[in-house]
C-alpha positions in Angstrom: -74.4 25.8 -37.7 -72.9 29.1 -38.6 -74.2 31.4 -41.3 -71.6 31.1 -44.1 -73.2 33.3 -46.7 -70.9 36.2 -46.0 -67.7 34.2 -45.8 -64.9 34.0 -48.3 -64.3 30.6 -50.1 -61.4 29.9 -47.7 -63.5 30.7 -44.7 -66.3 28.5 -46.0 -63.8 25.6 -46.4 -62.6 26.2 -42.8 -66.2 26.4 -41.6 -67.0 23.2 -43.3 -63.9 21.5 -41.9 -64.7 23.0 -38.5 -68.1 21.2 -38.4 -66.1 18.0 -38.5 -63.3 19.1 -36.2 -64.8 21.8 -34.1 -61.8 24.1 -34.6 -62.9 26.6 -37.2 -65.2 28.5 -34.8 -62.6 28.7 -32.1 -60.0 30.1 -34.4 -62.5 32.7 -35.6 -63.3 33.6 -32.0 -59.6 33.9 -31.3 -59.4 36.6 -34.1 -62.3 38.5 -32.6 -60.7 38.3 -29.1 -57.4 39.6 -30.4 -59.2 42.5 -32.1 -61.1 43.3 -28.9 -57.8 43.3 -26.9 -56.2 45.5 -29.5 -59.1 48.0 -29.3 -58.9 48.1 -25.5 -55.2 48.7 -25.6 -55.7 51.5 -28.1 -58.4 53.0 -25.8 -56.1 52.7 -22.8 -53.3 54.5 -24.7 -55.7 57.3 -25.6 -56.3 58.1 -21.9 -52.6 58.2 -21.2 -50.7 56.6 -18.4 -50.1 59.4 -15.9 -52.2 60.7 -13.0 -54.0 64.0 -13.2 -55.0 65.8 -10.0 -58.4 67.5 -10.1 -59.9 69.8 -7.5 -63.7 69.6 -7.2 -65.9 72.3 -5.7 -69.3 71.3 -4.3 -72.4 73.5 -4.3 -71.7 74.5 -0.7 -68.1 75.5 -1.7 -66.4 72.6 0.0 -63.6 71.1 -2.0 -62.4 67.6 -2.7 -59.3 66.3 -4.5 -59.7 63.5 -7.1 -57.1 61.8 -9.3 -57.7 60.4 -12.7 -55.5 58.0 -14.7 -56.1 60.1 -17.8 -54.8 63.1 -19.7 -55.8 66.5 -18.1 -58.6 67.3 -20.6 -60.1 63.9 -20.2 -59.6 63.9 -16.4 -61.9 66.9 -16.1 -64.7 65.2 -18.0 -64.3 61.9 -16.2 -64.3 63.5 -12.7 -67.3 65.7 -13.5 -69.2 62.6 -14.6 -68.5 61.0 -11.2 -69.7 63.9 -9.0 -73.2 65.4 -8.6 -74.5 67.7 -11.3 -73.6 71.4 -10.8 -70.3 70.8 -9.1 -67.2 72.4 -10.8 -63.8 71.0 -11.3 -60.4 72.2 -12.3 -57.1 70.5 -13.1 -54.4 71.3 -10.6 -50.9 71.7 -12.0 -49.0 69.8 -9.3 -46.0 67.5 -9.4 -46.6 64.3 -7.6 -44.0 63.2 -5.0 -42.5 59.7 -5.3 -44.6 58.7 -2.3 -47.8 60.0 -3.8 -47.1 58.3 -7.1 -46.6 55.0 -5.4 -49.7 55.5 -3.3 -51.8 56.2 -6.4 -50.2 53.2 -8.3 -51.3 50.9 -5.4 -54.9 51.8 -6.2 -54.6 49.8 -9.4 -56.6 52.2 -11.4 -57.2 51.4 -15.0 -56.9 54.1 -17.7 -59.9 56.3 -17.5 -60.6 55.5 -13.8 -61.1 58.2 -11.2 -60.7 58.1 -7.4 -61.5 60.6 -4.7 -58.5 61.3 -2.5 -59.7 63.9 -0.1 
């Protein structure tokens, strides 16, 4: 049985009816699910929807290329979080070719994801 102390009168009536029908709880969970989906969509929008290319330099001065599905300022932070401490990174200002764009899209990255390219 749910705790109905914090519910409005209409919610309490629905909760009571739900005890008999089993539907009040599922509709309430539906609202919570929709709110979670909306929050995730908002977070995805905050990362942006374009790829950012980042060059990473290791302690031994070797370099790697990473991509992030994020805005440039966020891409730096995301890539630095993925590499060992002490490494440095900088955003490269490059225009992706159509072939590169398709190749990166095929990785199926989600907003905020990073991937080492080379």
